[in-house]
C-alpha positions, 0 to 999 in steps of 0.5 A: 318666249315661245318656250316659256309659253309652252311651259305655262301651257303645260302647267295649265294643262296639268291644272285640269288633271290635278283639279279633279283630285282636289277633294278638299274643295268639295262641300257646302259652304263653298271652299275658301280656296274656291272663292279665293281663286275667283277673287284672283281672276276677277282682280286680274280682269279688272286691274290688268286686263281692262287697262290692257283693253284701253290701250287696245281700244286707243289703237283701234280708234286710231285705225281707220276702215274696217270693223274697228273704224266703225265704232268707238267702243269696239274692244268693249263690245267684244268683252260684252260679246264674250260674257254674252257667248259663254252665258248662252252656252251655259244656258243651252247646256242646262237646257239640253242636259237638265242639269240641277246642280245645287240640289245636294250642295244646298243641303251640304252634302259632300257626295252631291257632285256625284249624285248630281251627275247621275241625277242629271242624266250626264254622267256619261259622255253622251249628254247633249249638255255635256258636249255644249259645255265642253265645246265652249270651254275647249274654245275658251282654253284655245283662246287662253292657250293662244294668249300665252304666246301673244298678249297685249303686254309681252314679257316673262312677267306678264306671262307669269302673271297671266298664267297664275290668274288663269291656273287659279281660274281653271281650278274654279271652272274645273270644279264647276264642270266636275260637279255637273259632269262627274264621270264625263268630265273625268273620263273625257272632259279634262283631257279635251281641255288639256288638249285644247290649251296646248292647241291654242299654244301651237297655233300661237307659236305657228301664227301671229295675228295683228295687234287689234285682233289680240286686243279683240281676243283678249277682250272676248276672253275677259268677258268670259272670265268675268261670267265664269267666275260670277255664275260659280259665286252668285247662286245662293245654294253655293253659299259662297265665301265673300271674305275669301273672294274679297281677299283674293281679289285685294291681294292679287290686285295689290300685287298687280298694282306693285308689279 
C-alpha cells in the first residue's frame, strides 16, 4: 500500500507542475472546470470525510483520559480549527502582501493574473504574503501526503477516491495561488508544494500515529478543504459557475454513495 500511496503522491505532485499550464482556466466568468472541481472537493468532504469523522468521534468518545476524554465533539472542533487556521493564514497573507485579486478579473480580463501579481508587490518570491500563503499550503499538502498512507478508510479504493478528490482540489487552489503570485508561484511556490506532498508521504511511510490522531488530522484537513473551496467560489468578482459546482458535487457524491 505504501507503493500505491507513493504513486498517488507523485500524481498529486504532478498536478502542481501541470496546473500552471492550464491557461484555459483563466478569465471571467470563472471556468466551469474550476467550479466543477470545487464541487467534487466539497462533495468528498461532506459525503466521505464527514462519515469517517463520525466514526473517529465514536472512537474518541469511547476513550477515557487525555484530550479526547474531555469533550464530546473533539473531532468536529478540530475540523473547525482547520477552517479557522487556514482562514487566518489567508487573511494574514492578504494583509501582509496587499493582494488585490479581482481588480482585473472583474473586468473579464484574461491577463488579470499577471497584472494582479505585479500590482500586489508579490510578483517576486520576497513578499511576506507569499511566504505566509506558501507556508500554510505546504502544511496543507504535507497533511494530504501523510493521509495518502494512513487514512480512516484503508485500501486501494479509498486511496483512489481520496487522490482524485485532492487532485481536483489542487487544481482549484493552484489557480488561486497562481492568480495571486504568478511569477513567485511558477518559480518557487509550486516546487515547494511538490516537495511538501512527497515529504508528507515520506513521513507517513516512516511513522504511524494512533487512530485517534488520524481522525484529528483528517478533521483538520476537512475544515481546510471547505474553507479553500468556498473562498475561491464565493467572492462575487469570481462570477463563479454555480451550475458547474452543483454538477460536480452531485456527480461525485453519487459516485461515492455507489462505492
